[in-house]
C-alpha positions as CSV (number, residue, x, y, z in Angstrom):
1,M,153.3,75.8,144.2
2,A,153.7,79.4,143.2
3,T,151.5,82.4,143.6
4,V,150.7,83.9,140.2
5,A,148.3,86.6,141.3
6,A,147.3,88.4,144.4
7,G,144.9,91.3,145.2
8,T,141.8,92.5,146.8
9,L,138.3,91.8,145.5
10,E,135.5,94.3,146.2
11,D,132.3,93.4,148.1
12,V,130.0,93.9,145.1
13,P,127.6,91.7,143.2
14,R,129.3,91.9,139.8
15,T,132.0,90.1,137.9
16,Q,135.5,91.0,138.8
17,R,138.6,90.0,136.8
18,V,142.0,88.9,138.0
19,S,144.6,88.6,135.3
20,F,147.9,87.0,135.5
21,D,150.8,86.0,133.2
22,R,150.6,82.6,131.4
23,V,151.6,79.7,133.6
24,R,151.6,75.9,133.2
25,A,149.2,74.5,135.8
26,S,146.7,71.7,136.3
27,Y,144.8,73.3,139.1
28,V,143.8,76.7,140.4
29,R,143.5,77.5,144.1
30,F,141.6,80.5,145.4
31,T,142.6,81.4,149.0
32,A,140.8,84.0,151.1
33,L,143.2,85.8,153.4
34,D,140.7,88.1,155.0
35,A,137.0,88.0,155.7
36,L,133.9,90.1,156.2
37,D,131.7,90.1,159.3
38,A,128.3,88.5,158.7
39,L,125.1,89.6,160.5
40,D,125.9,87.1,163.3
41,G,129.3,88.6,163.8
42,Q,131.2,85.6,162.4
43,P,133.8,86.2,159.7
44,Y,133.2,84.7,156.2
45,A,134.6,84.7,152.8
46,A,133.0,83.3,149.6
47,A,133.3,83.1,145.9
48,A,130.0,82.4,144.1
49,E,131.4,81.5,140.7
50,M,134.9,81.3,139.1
51,R,135.9,80.9,135.5
52,V,139.4,80.2,134.4
53,Y,140.2,81.0,130.7
54,G,143.2,79.8,128.8
55,V,144.5,77.5,126.1
56,P,145.4,73.9,126.9
57,V,149.2,73.3,126.6
58,D,148.9,69.5,126.4
59,L,145.9,68.1,124.7
60,P,143.9,65.6,126.7
61,T,144.4,62.0,125.9
62,G,141.9,59.2,126.0
63,C,138.3,58.9,124.9
64,P,136.0,61.9,124.7
65,P,133.2,62.2,127.3
66,G,130.1,60.4,126.5
67,G,131.4,57.3,124.8
68,R,134.2,55.0,123.9
69,P,134.9,53.2,120.7
70,A,133.6,49.6,120.7
71,D,137.1,48.1,120.6
72,A,138.1,50.1,123.8
73,R,135.6,48.4,126.0
Protein backbone atom coordinates (compact mmCIF):
# COMPACT_ATOMS: atom_id res chain seq x y z
CA MET A 1 0.00 0.00 0.00
CA ALA A 2 1.33 3.42 -0.92
CA THR A 3 0.31 6.95 0.00
CA VAL A 4 -0.46 8.86 -3.20
CA ALA A 5 -1.70 12.11 -1.66
CA ALA A 6 -1.63 13.84 1.71
CA GLY A 7 -2.80 17.20 2.91
CA THR A 8 -5.20 19.14 5.06
CA LEU A 9 -8.85 19.73 4.29
CA GLU A 10 -10.63 22.86 5.48
CA ASP A 11 -13.64 22.81 7.84
CA VAL A 12 -15.99 24.33 5.25
CA PRO A 13 -19.27 23.12 3.65
CA ARG A 14 -18.01 23.12 0.07
CA THR A 15 -16.32 20.75 -2.34
CA GLN A 16 -12.58 20.36 -1.89
CA ARG A 17 -10.32 18.70 -4.43
CA VAL A 18 -7.32 16.49 -3.79
CA SER A 19 -5.33 15.68 -6.92
CA PHE A 20 -2.66 13.04 -7.33
CA ASP A 21 -0.63 11.43 -10.07
CA ARG A 22 -2.07 8.46 -11.93
CA VAL A 23 -1.80 5.20 -10.06
CA ARG A 24 -3.06 1.68 -10.63
CA ALA A 25 -5.38 0.81 -7.75
CA SER A 26 -8.55 -1.10 -6.98
CA TYR A 27 -9.48 0.74 -3.80
CA VAL A 28 -9.18 4.17 -2.22
CA ARG A 29 -8.72 4.68 1.51
CA PHE A 30 -9.30 8.02 3.21
CA THR A 31 -7.60 8.24 6.61
CA ALA A 32 -8.22 11.07 9.06
CA LEU A 33 -5.07 11.79 11.05
CA ASP A 34 -6.52 14.60 13.16
CA ALA A 35 -9.94 15.58 14.43
CA LEU A 36 -12.08 18.54 15.43
CA ASP A 37 -13.75 18.86 18.83
CA ALA A 38 -17.52 18.46 18.73
CA LEU A 39 -19.91 20.31 21.03
CA ASP A 40 -19.66 17.48 23.56
CA GLY A 41 -15.87 17.78 23.64
CA GLN A 42 -15.25 14.49 21.81
CA PRO A 43 -13.00 14.55 18.74
CA TYR A 44 -14.49 13.57 15.38
CA ALA A 45 -13.57 13.44 11.71
CA ALA A 46 -15.96 12.86 8.83
CA ALA A 47 -16.25 12.98 5.07
CA ALA A 48 -19.80 13.44 3.81
CA GLU A 49 -19.22 12.49 0.20
CA MET A 50 -16.27 11.35 -1.90
CA ARG A 51 -15.89 11.00 -5.64
CA VAL A 52 -12.94 9.39 -7.38
CA TYR A 53 -12.45 10.19 -11.04
CA GLY A 54 -10.27 8.34 -13.48
CA VAL A 55 -10.14 5.98 -16.40
CA PRO A 56 -10.31 2.20 -15.90
CA VAL A 57 -7.05 0.54 -16.86
CA ASP A 58 -8.48 -2.96 -17.12
CA LEU A 59 -12.00 -3.19 -18.47
CA PRO A 60 -14.38 -5.14 -16.24
CA THR A 61 -15.20 -8.68 -17.28
CA GLY A 62 -18.43 -10.58 -16.87
CA CYS A 63 -22.04 -9.64 -17.43
CA PRO A 64 -23.25 -6.04 -17.13
CA PRO A 65 -25.42 -5.15 -14.13
CA GLY A 66 -29.10 -5.83 -14.51
CA GLY A 67 -29.03 -8.99 -16.55
CA ARG A 68 -27.21 -11.93 -17.98
CA PRO A 69 -27.63 -13.63 -21.33
CA ALA A 70 -29.99 -16.63 -21.26
CA ASP A 71 -27.14 -19.06 -21.97
CA ALA A 72 -25.14 -17.81 -18.92
CA ARG A 73 -27.81 -18.85 -16.38
